[in-house]
Structures are given as structure tokens and as C-alpha cells.
N, C-alpha and C positions, 0 to 999 in steps of 0.2 A: 669291512663292510662300506661299500663305496656309496655315498650319499649324493645323489645327481640333483643339483639345485641351480638356480640361475646365478650367473656370475655378476657380482657387484665389487666395488673396490672399498675396502674398510678406510676409515678416516684417519686411523692411526694405529699403529701397533703398541703392545704393552711390554715393559722390562722388568723382570723380577730378579733382584740382587739375589736371592737364596738360590737362583738357578744360573747365575753368572759363570759357574764352573762347567756348565754344559755346553758351551758354544764351540764351533768347529775347531780342530785341532791346527795349530799353525807354528812356525818358528818362534822361538823367544826373541824377543828385542829389547833394546834398551828401555829403563823405565821412565815414563813421563808423568808429569804432575796431572793427578786427576783434579779436574776443574770445580767440582762440586763440594766434596767433603773435605779437602785438602789431603796431605800425604802424598806418597808415591805407590804407584801399583803399575805393572807392566801390562798395559793395555794392548800390546800387540800379541803377547802370549795368550794361548787360549788351551794350554795345557793344564787340566784340573790339578796336577802336583803343585804348580805354581800358586795357583790360587789358593790351595790350601797352606802353603807355607807363608803366604803374605797376609793371611786374614790373622787378626788379633783379636779374639773373642775376650769378653769379661772374665775376671776372675772366676773359677768355678764352672766354667764353660767350655766345650770343645766342639771343634767342627770337623765332622768325617765325611766322607764321599759316599753318597748313597747310589746315584747313577751319573754317567757321563754319555755322551754320544759316541766315545771311543768304544764303549762296549755296546752301545744302543744307538746306531746312526739315526733312527727315526727320532731321536730327541732334539734335531737340529730346530733352532728358531722357537723355543719354548715361549708361549704366552700366558698361560695361566695353569695353576696347579691346585689339587685340593686332596685330603686323604678321605677315603671311606671308612666305615665301621669296621671293615675287615683290615684295616692297616694298609690297604694298597693305596699308591700314589697315582692320581690320575693328572694328566697332564695334556694341554692342547699345545701343538706344535704347528707353525706355519712357516714352511720353507717358502711358501709363495709370497710372504711379505716382503716388500710392501705393494707388490703387484704383480700380476701375471706377465711374463715374458712372451714375445712373439713365438708362436708354435708350441706353447708350454700348454699343458694341461694341469690346473689347479689339482693339489693332492694333499691338502692340510690334514691333520690327523687329531684324535683323540687316542692315547695311548694309557696302558695300565702297566705299572711297574710293581713287581711282587718281590719280596724276600722270602724265597720258600723254605730256605734251610736255617733261617733266624740267625744270620751272622751279621746282620746290620747292613748288607748290601745287596741291591737289586739283582736278581739272577733270572728274572723272567719278564719279558716285555709282550704284551699283547695289544695288537691294533684293534680297538674297540670300533672304531669308524674312521674311514678315509674319505678322499675325493671331497673334502670340504674347502671352502674358499674362504681365507682370512676371518676365522671365526674369533670374535672379541671376547667371550667369556662364557662360562657353563657353571652349571649347579648341580648337583646330585639331590635327586628326590622323587618321590611318587613312583618307586621301583624302575626308574630310568635315569636319564642325563638330559637335561635342559641347556640348549646351546644357543647363543646368539649368533646369527650370521646374516649380516644386511642383505634384504630387508626383512629378513624372516625369523621367527623363533622355531627353534626345532626341538623335537621331544624324541629321544632315541631309547629303545628297550633291547635287553637281552633276555628273550624269553626260555632259552633251553639252557643257559647257565654256562656256555662256553667261553663266556667274556667278549663276545662281538655282537655288535648291534645287529639284530634281525628285524626290527621294525623302527620306522622312522615316520613321523608325523610332523608335517611343515605347517605353519601358521602365518597368516597375514592378519596382524592385529590380532583379534580373538576368534578369528575365523580359521578353521581347518581347511586348508586348500589341497592338500596332496598327503597320501600315505604312501611308504614304500615298504615291501617285506621280503625277506628272504624265507621263502617257504621250504626250501630243501635244505637249508642250513649249509649251503657249500660256499658262502663267502659272494653270492651273486643275488642282488636285488632283481628279483624275477616276478614280482607283482606290484603294481602300483593302483593308486585309487586317487582320483582327483575330482574336485567339484566342477560342474559345467555351468555355463550361463542360465540355462533353464532350471536350475536347481536340482537337477539329477547329478548322480555320482557315476563316474566312468573308472571301471576297474580294467587294468591290463596285466597280464600275466604270460611268463613263459613256463608253460605246462610241462613241456618236454626236455626242457633243459638244454637247448642247444644255443641259448643267447639270444633268441628271436622271440618277440611278443606273439604268441599263437592264440590268445584268449582274451576276448573283450566282453565285460559284463557292465550293463547299464541298471542303476538302482534309482528308484523313485525317492521323493523327500521322505517316505516312511521306511527306507532301507529295503524295500521289496524289489527283488530282481523283474525288470521289465523287458530285458533284451540280452541274450548271449550269443556271441559269435566265436567260431573256432576255425583256426587254419590248421589242418591236420596234415597237410603235405609239404608245409615250409616254404610255400611259394608267396606268403605275404598276404594272401587273399583267402577270406573265410569260406569254408566249404560247408558249415553247418551255420545255420542262422535260426534261433529261437525267440519267440516273442511270449511274454507272459502278462497274464492280468491276475491280480489277488494271489500270487503264488502259483497260479496254475499256467500250463502252457496254452496259448491259443493259436500258435503258428509254428511250424519247424521247417525248414528248408534243409535239405542234406543229400548230396551226392545224386541230384538229379530229381529228388523226389521231395515235394512240398505237401504239409500237412496242416489243416486246420482243427481246431478240437472244440467240441461243445462245452457247456458249463459244467458238465460231469467229468470232465477230462477225457471224453472218448473221442476218437478220430471222427470228425464230421464229413471232411471230404480230403482228398489227395490227388495231387498232380505229379506225372512223371515225365521223364525224358528218357525213355528206355532204350534208344538207340545211341544215346551220347551226343546229339549233333547241336546240343544247345537249346532245343525247342521242346516244348511240352507236347507229347503226343498220346496222353494216357490221363484220363480224367476219372477219379473213382468217388463215388457217395457213399456215405454210411449212415446208419441208423443204429443206436445203442452200441456204437463200437463195432457193427458187422457190416460188412459190404453189401449194398443193395442195387448199386448201378456200378458199370464200367463203360467209359467211352473212349474210343480210340481213334487216332489218326493214321490209316493205313497206307495213305498216299504220300506221307511226309510232305503234304503242302501247307501245314500248319492249320488244317480244318478238319475237325473231327467229322468220320464217316460211319461208324459203327458204334451203336449203344446196346450194352446187353444189361438186363434186369436180372439179379438173382433172388433166390428165396433165403429163407432164414438159415438154411443150411450152406448157403452159399453157390447151390446149383443153379446154373442159368436156366430161365424160364421163358424169356422174351430177347428177341434182337432186333433192333431197327437200323437199316443201312442207306445210306445215301449210294445211289449207282448211277453210272453214267455222268451226265451233264447237270443232273439236278442238284439243286442247291439246298433243299431239306430232304428230310426222309421219304424215300418213295417204296420201302419195302418193310415189312414187319414179320418177324418168323416167331413162331410159337414151339417150344423145344420140350421133348420129354427127357426125363432123369438121364437117359441114357445119351442124349445129346442129339438124338435125331429130331428132324423137323415133323410137326404134327399138323400144322397149318401155317399157312402166310398170307398176310393182306398186302395189298398193293395201291399205290397211288398212280394211276395209269395216265390221268391228265395234269398232274403237276400242279394241282390247286391246294396243295397241304393236306387233304383229306383222303383217307383211305376209302377206295370205292370198288374193291374186290378181296374176296377172301376165298382161299382155297383150302380144301381137307386133303391132308397128305397121309397116305398109309403106305409103307415099304418103300418109301422115297417116290410114290407116284402119286399124281392128284387124282382123287377120286370123286370130288365134287368141288363146285365153285360158285359162289354166290357173287352177283354184280350190280353195282348201283350204277345205270348208265345215265341217269339225269341228274346225278350229284345232290340229291334230296336228302341222303343219308339212309335211306331204305332200298334194300334189294329188289329189284325187278325181274331178275334173271337168274336162273339156276342152270348150271351144266353138269351132266352126269358124265364120268369117264370110266372106261373099263380098259384095263391094261395100258392105262396113259392115252387113250384113244377117246375123243369126245364122242359117245353114242347118243346123248338126248340134250335137247335145250327146252326150259321151261320158261315161260315169259308171262308177267304181269303186265296187260296193257291198259288195264284201267285204275291201277293204284290201289287194289283193295287188298294186296298183301298175297292174293291167290292167283296161281298161274292160269291162265285162260287159253293159251297156247302152248302145244307140245310138239316138237319137231324131233323126229327120229333119223339118225345119220347113218350112212353106208360111205365110209371113207370120208371124203370132205362135201358129199352132196346129201340134200335132204331127200330120204326116201319116203318119208309120210309127215303130215302135218295134221294133229288132232287139235280142235277147237271147241271152246265152251263159249258159243255165240250170245248165250243169254246171261253169261256172269252168274250162273247159280250154283256153280261148284261141280258141273257135271259136262263132261265132254258131249257135245251132240253131233259133230260132223268130223270127216277126215277127208284128206285129199292126198293123192300121189300125183306129184306135177300139178296139172290143173284138173286133174280128174278126180270127181269125188269118189269116194270108195266106203264100203261099210266099216263101221268102227268095231273093235275088237271086243270081247266079252266084258272088259273091264272099262267102264265108261266114267269112273269117279275122277276127277281133276286131281292132280297131284297135292301134295301137302302145302300148307301155306309157306310162304318165303320169311324165315327168321331173320334176326337182325345180324347184321356183318358181326358183330363183337369183336371189333379191331381197336376201339378207344382211340382218342386223338393221339398225335404225336408226344412224346415224352416232353415235358417242359424245359428240359435241358436245352432243346433246340432253339427255342425262343431266347433263352437267356444266353447262350454261346454265339448265336449266328445272327 
């Protein structure tokens, strides 16, 4: 298990006499005086047999070889050892000691030696952890191994019992600064967690096992996830970005779609890049998790120009459009369940207010109400037959009742009826400039009702 830690040079190495027989093999040479204890020993020889022959234990004792690097090359440069309660020998080795050379990568280890057939000799070596840099000591405890490696104290654990560390915790002083984990138990540390300056924790993981970090998770001081990012196509850039509050998602961006969530966890609004050009072209609003509004940029100019309102069943009921050179909605359509237009409102003068409403049947206008003076109240009504205007009714004194009725033949006025007393009764008629008798029905047309268009959707003022 590779422990990736900062590189620091140790002050000195340790030499254990009990492991002297584990040095790298070399040819025997002449015996030389051992300077500290007296006597002679072949310091040039690194053959374990030579060491055994020249050891002279006290009466009643014997020395036998448990392991050497001839059988286990990983034992080169041992620094410390200890036995665990299962009789296994743990050894720190440091081929890197006393320092790392140019173009070299430190790879000191903690290894476990076992005598599985009970013959007094090690027959199995397991690399518990590698990638260390001159560790100076270790101790077993708390279900794992503590290792000192300047300037850090590390705690390593084997959580699945395969003899290999799959969790590494790294401390600076008494502060945990980073953890690493092999979540797939494949010998690769594919998840890390480290403290950040703002008190949060950043977790990084290789979720798909390709050796590249593709998942980033930020946790707050309480350990709750506040942000998660995922790179799903392996390009090193996250395609999925999610933000959380109190353990619930509040914002998610994925594949050109961005969503915000309400306190209940329902989608509140959504943005989309439907054509993949990197620009948002669709905006959706939700209530109770159900869509109520869709806005689109149909011209690909970065500006929304069509807004659709839907009912509880998701059926479109109204649609507002920006047409021509207008900068705000100038048309509003009312839609039937089958999608056909039943009415439309227009802003004919560009003041941001609807001033005309037409009733539509079978795709043709049958009636239109007009507010010609912009006070919000219709003062004209047009009647159509077969898509052709046949009559115009006008309210000239602003009492909501038409007092002039014009009858058309083609584009020409064939007759004009008038209520000169404004009493709701037509009292004279003209054909051209000639006054003619009124017909049998002298009652003025019905009062002019409201436009019932409503103001433009608030979205337009928010976005534009």
C-alpha cells in the first residue's frame, strides 16, 4: 500500500544487531577487528551463514536464522522490528537511507514475516505498506500501526484482513491533516481526505479505478457534505457539481443541466444547454417538484424569447413571446389542452403592456379587444367572420359601452351607426356622408370587457 507523504530527510538511521544477518549478500573477505566490542568478525561478509558461524551465544542458548534478504529481498536495510500477538514479525526497511538519490523515488516499507508451517523459519512476506520515506520507528496498537516519519505521525490500518494497509491517517502534532484509503482493496490508494485552511475537509477519490482522481467531496466542520464534484469522462474536469446544505442538495449541475432545490428537496428551478454549445438556452421553474414554467432561447443569442406556463398536469396553458426587434414580450398565447391557440394578447406599441386581445376559434380570429389609448381598458372591439373583419365597435366617451358601430364590406366602411346621446341606444346611421334609417335593432352593442391578459411574467424583469 503506497503512502504518499511529503519528503523529509531523517536525522539518522537505526541499526539492530539482531538483524545484522539480513544485510545485502556480498563476497567474503578477511576478518577485521570489530572496533566496539572487541574480537574479530568478517565485516565484509554479508552471508547469513557466516554470521551464524561466528556468533557465540551464552551456554544454553542457540541462534537460528529466521529470515534474510536472500529469501526476502524486501528486508534490505532494516530499521526496526517487533512481534505481534500472532507471532508475526513486523519490520521497517529503508533502502532509501540515508537519503534519496537523484531521479529516485522513496519506497521504504513495513513488511510482515510469517512462519506458516511452524518450522522456525519465515516462509511468507507481506508488504503491509510501501512508499514511505525513512520511517524512524513504529508501534502496534489500536487495531493498526503507528509510524513516525518526519515531520508526521502516521496511523495505518488493515480493515479487510489481507495484511495490507488500506487506511492511512497522517497527523501534524495532534491534528489530523490527511487520510488515504484503498476502497477497492487493490493495492492503490484511491481516496484521500485532507484538512483545508477554512476548516473544511476535502475528499478525493478514484471512483472508476483508472488511477485518476475523479471525485471531489467537501465536508464542513460538522462532517456534513457541502459540495461534490465528479469527472465521469476522465478529462480531469468535473461534469457533475452538487452543493448541499444540512445534508440536502441545494444545487446540482450535470451534463448541461443545472438545478436548484427547495427546503423540501424538490427541484425549484432548472437551466439547460439543450444544443450543447455551452450556453444556457432553457430555464424551468417548479412548484412542489412539478414544472410550472419553461423559458427558451430559440434564437441562440443568449436571450430568452419564449416563455410557457403549464398547469398541474404539465399541460401548457399560456405562452409569451418576444418577436421581431422587441426587447420584452409582445405576444401572449392562451392554449387549449390540445395545444391549439384560443386567444392571443399583443403589445402593439412596445410599452411593455398588452393592449390587444384576440379570440381564436379553429385557427381564425373571431373577435378582438383593443386598448388604443393605453389606459388598460379596451375602447374598441372588432368582429371577424371567416378571418375577415366585418364590424368595429368603439367607445369614444370611455364609459365601457360602444357608441359607434362600423360595418365593413372588404376594407371599406359600408355603414356607421352612432349613439349620439350615450344612452346605450343607437340613434342614427350613415352610409358615407348620407344619413340612412337605422335597422330594427337599435340597441348598442354589449359593454367592452377587460382584456384579461395580465402583466408579462415576472421572469422577464428578473432575467432581462
